[in-house]
Residue, then its C-alpha position, 0 to 999 in steps of 0.5 A: x499520550x502515545x509517548x506516555x504509553x510507549x514509555x509504560x510498555x517499554x518497561x514490560x516484556x512480551x512475556x510480562x504482557x502475555x502473562x498479565x493479569x486478566x480483566x474481570x470487571x464486566x463493565x470494563x470488558x463491555x467497554x473494551x468490546x464497544x471500543x473495538x467495534x468502533x475502531x475499524x469504523x473510524x479508520x474508514x470515516x474519521x481517521x484522526x480519532x483512531x489513536x484516541x480509541x486505541x489508547x483508551x483500550x490500552x489504558x483499560x488493559x493496563x489498569x484492569x487487566x488483559x482481555x482477548x479484546x486487548x489484542x485489537x488495542x495492541x495491533x492498532x498501537x503497533x500500526x500507529x507506531x509504524x506509521x510515525x516511523x517507529x517501525x521496529x517498536x510497532x512491529x513488536x506490538x502487532x506481533x504481540x497482538x497476534x500472540x494474544x489472539x493465539x493465546x486466548x484463541x480469540x476468534x472474534x477479533x482474529x480477522x481484524x488483528x490479522x488485517x491490521x497487523x499484516x499491513x504493519x508486517x509489510x514494513x519488515x517482512x517481504x511483501x509477497x509473503x507478508x500479504x498472504x496473511x490476509x488470506x488467513x484473515x479472511x478465513x479466520x474472520x469467516x469462521x467467526x461470522x465476521x463478514x466486515x473483517x473478512x471483507x477488509x482482508x479481501x480488500x487489502x489483499x487484492x489492493x496490495x497484490x497489484x504492487x507485489x509483482x504478481x502476474x496481473x492476470x492472476x491479480x485479476x482472478x483474485x480480484x474477481x473472487x474478492x469482488x464477488x464476495x464483497x458484492x454478495x455481502x453488500x460491503x459497498x464501501x469496500x467495493x468503492x475502494x477497490x473500483x479504481x484498482x480494477x481500472x488500473x488493472x484494465x488499463x495496464x492489461x487491456x480489457x480484451x486480454x482479460x476474459x474475466x474483467x468485469x468493469x461493469x461491476x464497478x460502474x453499476x455502482x453509479x451514484x453509490x460510488x460517489x456517495x461512499x467516496x464522500x463518506x469515506x476519505x480513504x476511498x477518495x484518497x485511493x481514487x485520486x492515487x489511481x488517477x495519478x498512477x494511470x496518467x503517470x504510467x501511461x505518460x499523459x502529460x496533459x493531466x499529470x500535474x492536475x492528478x498529482x495536485x488532486x492527490x497531494x491536496x487531499x490529505x488524510x492520516x493513514x494509520x492502518x493501510x500502511x502498504x498502500x501508504x508506501x505505494x503512494x509515497x513511491x509513485x508520488x515521488x516519481x511523479x514529483x521528479x518528473x513534474x520538476x523536470x517538465x515544469x521547473x517548479x521547485x516545489x516538485x523537486x522538494x516533494x520528490x526529495x521528501x518522498x525519497x528520504x522516507x523511502x530511504x528510512x523504510x529501506x533501513x528496515x526492509x531492503x527487500x520491499x524498499x531498497x529498489x524503490x529508494x535507488x529509483x527515486x534517488x536515480x530520478x533525483x540525480x536526473x533532475x540535478x544532472x548528476x549523470x554518473x550517479x544517476x546511471x549507478x542508481x538506475x542500475x541498482x534499482x533494476x538489479x534490486x527490483x529483479x533480486x526481490x521479485x518485483x517485476x512490476x518495479x523492474x519494468x518501470x526502472x528499466x523504462x525510466x532508465x530508457x528516458x534518462x539515457x535518451x535524454x543524455x544522448x546514449x541511444x544504444x543503451x537507452x534502446x537496451x533499457x526500453x527493450x528490457x522494459x517491454x519484456x518485463x511489462x509482458x512478463x508482469x502481464x501488462x500487455x497494454x503498457x508493453x505495447x505502449x512502450x513498443x510504440x514509443x520506441x518504434x517512433x523514436x528509433x524507427x524500428x522495422 
């Protein structure tokens, strides 16, 4: 059905769709409103059904005419296409959805359309500017009295800020504002999704460094957190992602393979939270190559290589967001294969492009991983240079606790006094 819909829409220009006949059948309009209402709920609870509802909305629109609600169908269609690799094509439909919202002044769906489209736009446009659309999405949803999508934009915004390179102290302040809004409006399922993010920030920065840090908010959810994770598979996936990330970034080797297995074994289809999906692939790829070197299990090397190829494909659509990530995965793969000269070039490229594209978080990580590589091959002076750069960049990011961890490691290896 997706292929049939793609084929039908290819024959229609954006202009033709924007000037398409209008839907006038009241029963069909009511059906569109009903389908629109359940679509986001399915994203949170039953991801596999998301495309079915979306395709029905497009079918009704093409057969009976366009309505402001059609924008919801187009934005989910674009998001699905991006998620299965048709990035440029998907980008077309999420932009079309935003144009429909503007054309119809469709305030009632603006928040949802912006929330979903922003995640797809991040595969083409620079992440740091793209995610700012969520601020507009939050405002638009509030103006329409749409608390659910105002909260969803809040959740997606702060979730993406962590990976954008923004200073973590500023990320935490934005988190605190978003968390207060979601708590005020009792959007518990979204609070549970963002809880692990708060824990990752706390570990990177250290609680003492954040006067506004309020981990008690997440902890106070208590059994409610477990309840919502059971009902919302996306919340469970995010929970496992941050467990894996925390063990990886602090090199907790006793738990790393277990947390990676938990994350990989819990499978859900991601149609909409696409920026989170590419972060998952990046982290899991790095974890996989590290675990291969530690365990010599081929399955980890194969997984790492698969994630690297995915990042390569994405980098062809957005060098800004993905090229440095691809080079870092490539460097780690070369490290595993003992292709030392190729690895050196790839680590340098990862550092250079992450700096150029303003991802200080990834620049710090690339420097740190390069430090381990050069230490392993006996080039201690170059290793020390990379570790010093990593320490500086983690501080620049605001990751005080992580910077301290790197310093202590370097001090123990190089006996710095």
